Each structure stands twice: as C-alpha cells, then as structure tokens.
C-alpha positions in Angstrom: 170.7 -126.5 262.8 174.3 -126.4 261.8 176.8 -125.5 264.5 178.1 -121.9 264.2 181.5 -122.1 265.7 183.0 -118.9 267.1 179.7 -117.0 267.0 177.9 -115.8 270.1 174.5 -114.3 270.4 173.1 -111.6 272.7 169.5 -112.5 271.8 167.7 -115.2 269.8 164.2 -114.2 268.6 161.8 -117.1 267.9 158.6 -116.3 266.0 156.7 -119.4 265.3 154.2 -120.9 267.7 156.1 -124.2 268.0 159.4 -122.4 268.8 158.5 -121.9 272.4 158.4 -125.7 272.9 160.9 -126.8 270.3 163.4 -124.1 270.1 166.9 -125.4 269.3 169.7 -124.9 271.8 172.2 -122.3 270.7 175.7 -123.1 272.0 176.6 -119.4 271.6 174.5 -118.4 274.5 172.0 -115.5 274.3 168.7 -114.7 275.8 165.7 -116.3 273.9 162.9 -113.8 273.2 159.7 -115.3 271.9 157.6 -113.1 269.6 154.6 -115.0 268.4 153.1 -114.1 265.0 150.1 -115.7 263.2 151.0 -118.3 260.6 150.2 -116.9 257.2 149.9 -120.2 255.3 147.4 -121.5 257.9 145.4 -118.2 257.7 145.4 -118.3 253.9 144.1 -121.8 253.7 140.5 -120.7 253.5 141.0 -117.7 251.3 138.6 -117.2 248.4 141.2 -115.5 246.2 144.9 -115.0 245.8 144.5 -111.4 246.9 142.6 -112.5 250.1 145.4 -115.0 250.8 148.1 -112.3 250.3 146.4 -110.0 252.7 147.3 -112.4 255.5 151.0 -112.5 254.5 151.1 -108.8 254.2 149.6 -108.2 257.6 152.0 -110.6 259.3 154.9 -109.1 257.3 153.9 -105.6 258.6 153.6 -106.9 262.2 157.1 -108.4 261.9 158.5 -105.2 260.5 157.0 -103.1 263.3 158.4 -105.6 265.9 161.9 -105.4 264.4 161.8 -101.6 264.3 161.0 -101.6 268.1 163.4 -104.4 268.9 166.6 -102.6 269.8 164.9 -100.4 272.4 162.8 -103.2 273.7 165.8 -105.4 274.4 168.1 -102.8 275.9 165.7 -100.6 277.9 
C-alpha cells in the first residue's frame, strides 16, 4: 500500500478473511475493525449459471451495505 502522508484514521475496516492475519500496518493510526464477509468469487465457482453466480455477489453486496449503514453507531456507541 502506498504511504498516505498527513492522513490519520479513526478506524480501518478489513473485510476479507486473510485481512485478520495479513492486514497492512497503517502509519496514520486508527483502530482496526474486522468484519468478515464471504468471498463471492469462491462461492460462485460452482455456480450452474451466471444468474446463480451473481446471486452470491448480490448477497454479499447487500450484507456489506447493511454493515456500512450500521457502522457509525456501532463504532461510536
């Protein structure tokens, strides 16, 4: 990751399964919050059709959207 000089972070949200073990270090500080989500490409590997594969992406997209909508209150309260 490129250095982001002059920026500081309150929170860093990691979402992939590997992020818990291989999350980069952010020099701007911040609390790391891990929110694991299923990996759509892995789920879609065995799909029988494009529509079946897209269903995995859509479900995870909707889960991420719901997480983001709850995020401000979850982090501050």
